[in-house]
N, C-alpha and C positions, 0 to 999 in steps of 0.2 A: 601434033605428033613430031613435026620437024623441029620444033623448039626444044622438045624433050631430048631428042637425039643429039642435037647440038650441045645441050647442057651436059649430057652423059659423056660425049666425046671430050668436051672441055675438062671434065673431072678426071677422065682417064689420062689426059695429057699432063694435068697438074700432078696426078698421083705418080706417074712415071718419073717426072722431074724431081719430085720429092724423094722417091726411092733412090734416085741417082745421088742426090745431095746427102742422103743418109749414108750411102756407101762411101762417099767422099769424106764425110765427117768421121765415120767409124774407122776409116783407114788412117787418117792423119791424127786422130785422137791418140791412137796407140803409137803411131810413128813419132809423134812429138813428145812422148813421155820420156823423162830422163833415163839415161842408161842404155847400154847396148843390149838388145834382146837376147842375142846369142850368149853373151857373157852372163846375163841374169839367169838364163835357163840352165847353162852348163855349170857355172861356178857359183850360183846362188848369189850373184851380185858382188862377190869378193874373191880374191885369190886365197886359196887355202893350201897349206903345205902338203905336197904329195899328190895334189889333184890339179896341177897346172896343165894348161894346153899351150902348145907353141903357137906363134903367130901364123905360121903356115896352115896349121890345123884349123884355126879359127877362120881364116880366109877361105879355106875349102868348104867349111860348113856354111859360111855366109853365101858362097857361090851356089851351093846346093839349094839353099832356100831362096835364092834370087835377091838377097839383101845387099849384094855388091853393085846392083844396078842403080841408076838415078831414081829419085822419088817418083817422077811421073811415069817411068816405065814399070816400077813396082806397082803403082796404082792401076795401070792398065791390066797388068797380070792379075792383080787382085780382083778387079771387076770381072775379067774373063773367067777366072776360076769360080767365082760365086755364081755366075750365070750358067755355068756348065756343071754345077754340083760338086766341084773340087774345093771343098771347104777346109782343106788342111788336115792335120793329124793332131790327136790329143797328146799333150806333152807330159802331163803328170797323172791324170785320172786313168786313162786307158793305155798310156805309154806306147805311142806309135800306131794306134788304131785310127783309121780314117774317121773323121767326125761324122761323115754321112752314114757310117755303118750303125751308129747308135742314136743319132739325134732324132731320126724319124720315129723310132720306138718311143722315145721319151716324149716327143711332141704329141703323138697320138694318145698316150696315157693322160697327158694334161688336158688335151682337148676333150677327151671323154669325161674326165672328172669335172673339170670346171665348166664345160659346155652344158652338161646336164644340171649341174648345181646352179648355173646362172639362169637357165630357163625356169627352174623351180623357184628361184629367188624372185625373178621378175613376176611370175604368175602370182605367187603368194603375196608379194609386196604390193602389187597393183590392187588385188582384191581387198587387202586390209586397208590400203589407202582410200579406196572408194568407200568402204564401209565406214571409216572414221569421218570422212568429209561430209557424208550425208547425215551424220550424227554429231556434228560439230558442237563442242562444249558439253556434251553429255558424258555420263560416267564411262560408257564404252569407249568413246573417243579419247578421253583423258587416260584411261588405262592402257589402251593400245599404243597411243602416242608415247606414253612414258616407257612402255616395254620396248618400243622401237628405239627410243633414244638410248636406253641402257645397253641393248644389244649392239647398237651402232658404235658405242663407245668402248665396249669390251674388246681387248686385244684378242686376235684370232688364235694366237699360240696358247694363251691362257684358257680360252674356251675349249680348244682341242685337248689340252691336258686334262681338264676337268671331265670331259666326256670319256676320255680313255680311263681315267681313274674310276669313274662310276660304272660305266657299262662294259669295261673290259677287265677290270680287276676286282672291284667290290661286288658287282653283279656281272659275272662273266657271260654276258649275252653275245657280245661281238668279239672278234679276234683282235689280237695285237698285231698280227701279221700284216705285212704291207701289201701283198698281192695274193691272188688266188692260189689255194693249196690243193685244188682238185687235180688229180693226175689222169683221170679217165678220158674217154673220147666222146662221151655223151654231150651233145651241144647244149641241151637245156641245163644240164648239171654244171657245165662250164660257165654259162651265163649267170645261173643262179648263185654259184659260188663267188663269181666276180662281183656281183651286186652286193652280196653279203659282206664282202670285205670293204666295199666302198661306202657303206651306210654311214659310218662315223665320220670319215673325211667329208662326204657330201653334206651331212648334217652340220658340221662345223662351218663349212663355207656358206650354207644357206642361212644359218642363224645370224651370221655376221653381215650378209649381203642384202637379205630381204628388207632389213630395216631402212636402208637408204632408199630403195624403191618406194617403200611405204610412205616415208616422210615427204618425198618429192611429189608423189602422186596426190597425197592429201593436200599439200600446199597448192598445187596446180588446180585441183578440182575445187578447192575452197574459194579460190579467186574467181573461177569461172561461174560458180553458183551465185555470185553477186552481180553478174552481168545483166544488162537490161533484157537481152533476148531470153534469158532463163526466166526472169520475172514475167515477161510477156507470155511465155509458154505455160507457166503456172496459171496465169490469168485466163488463158484459153481453155483450161480444164484438163490439160495433159496429165497423165499419171506420172508418178515419180519414175517408174520404169521406162516410160516413153521418153521423158525428158533426159534421163540418163543415157539411154541408147542413141537417141537421135541428135541431141544437142550438146550435152556435157562431155561425154566420153570421147567423141571424135576430136574435140578441141583440147581436152586434157592430155590425150595420148601424144599430141605433137611434141610436147616437152619431154615425154618419156622416150621418144625415138632416139634422141641424142644420148640420153642416159644409158639406155640399153646397149646402143652401139659402142659407147665409151667403155662400158663394162666388158663387152665381148672383146674389145681391143686390148684391154688389160688382162684378159683371161689367162694369157701365157705367163705373165709375171705375178699376177695377184695370187698365185698358188704357192709361192715360195714358202710362206709360213706354214700353211696347211700341209704341204707335202713334206716339209722338214719334220713336223711334229709326228706325222704318221709314217715317215720313211717311205713315202709313195714314190716310185721310180718315174717321176715326170720331169718336165723341163724346169719347174721351180726348184726341185731338189738338186738337179744338175747344176743350176746356177749357183746355188749355195756351195756345192762341192767344188765347182770350178773356181769360185772366188777364194775359198779356203786353200785350195791346191795351187792357186795362181796359174791356172791353165788358160792363158790369154787367148789362144786360138778358139777354144770352146766358147769363151765369153764373147768374143767378137761375133761368132755365128748366132749366139742367143740374142745378143743386142740387135743384130740385123733382123732376125725373125720377129722379135717383139716389135721393133719399129715398123716393119711392114704390116703387122697385124693392126697396129694403131692407125696407120695411114689408110689402110683398106676399110677399116671400120668407120672412120670419119668420112671417107668418100661415100660409102654406102648410106650413111646417115644423112649426108647432104642431099643425095639423090632422092631418098625416101621423103625427106622433109619438103623438098621442092615439089614432089608429086602430090603429097597430101595437103600442102598449104599453098593455095593459089596466090597468097600475098608475097611469096618469095620470088624474087626476080631470077629468071633463068638466063 
């Protein structure tokens, strides 16, 4: 128990250091970009007739944003603001609105959409991978593996457009709208309408994501089924269900821990294409809009949130891996 606690504390320390380095990198990445940020934002990067600003006005604006201070003081202010939730204001998308006022809503939408979709993808992919591995080389295995490879290769934006074309236009079963349209106060109706609007985006995400889980699970389980202890278990007369539950699956799932954690880490940014196709108001669509609108403060916050998600997901995966696999040194 003491060994596990020390391992967890070590991971927490490493995670905190990594997050600090991410803050450092994200600050100086934008700081070292060519061009003065105030000039770029106010003048579009060039002086235009009739739209000039005097040197005193530019200096006052720089002082207001703290850009007249030395880089190290700017960085300390930047870290302090991030830790206290002062993430700046939107420059082009919401024009003066604090980023904290809308980033939470977008983040929750993405976590809801991609969190549910990732859980479904992992469950379906693992089930199909197990089914294929136990029927290696048979028609069912060949068919499912081929289908997984095709879906894994299909671009998500194309798949989303096809689903919209078929199920929202040709056969209008699902709406084109991006969010819930129910205006009443009935909680069950609100939830049902929200789920109804999410079916196509979730289906697009799942069809593209489950294939990766399936292929990895099949490969992992196929290798394990050739191990000596599996052959010994068969020779002892254990049923296939018993071998799968007691010997094969626990070892095959070890490799899936990293894959699932990695997928959850990318859940914030892996939704850019899906959210853009369905105009879903999440963090992915916000990233696309901020990039098009050159809203650098918003992009910096999204970059930081995404990086933290990846760091935390990898840290949790390491702890779980060490817990379930005694061969890992703590």
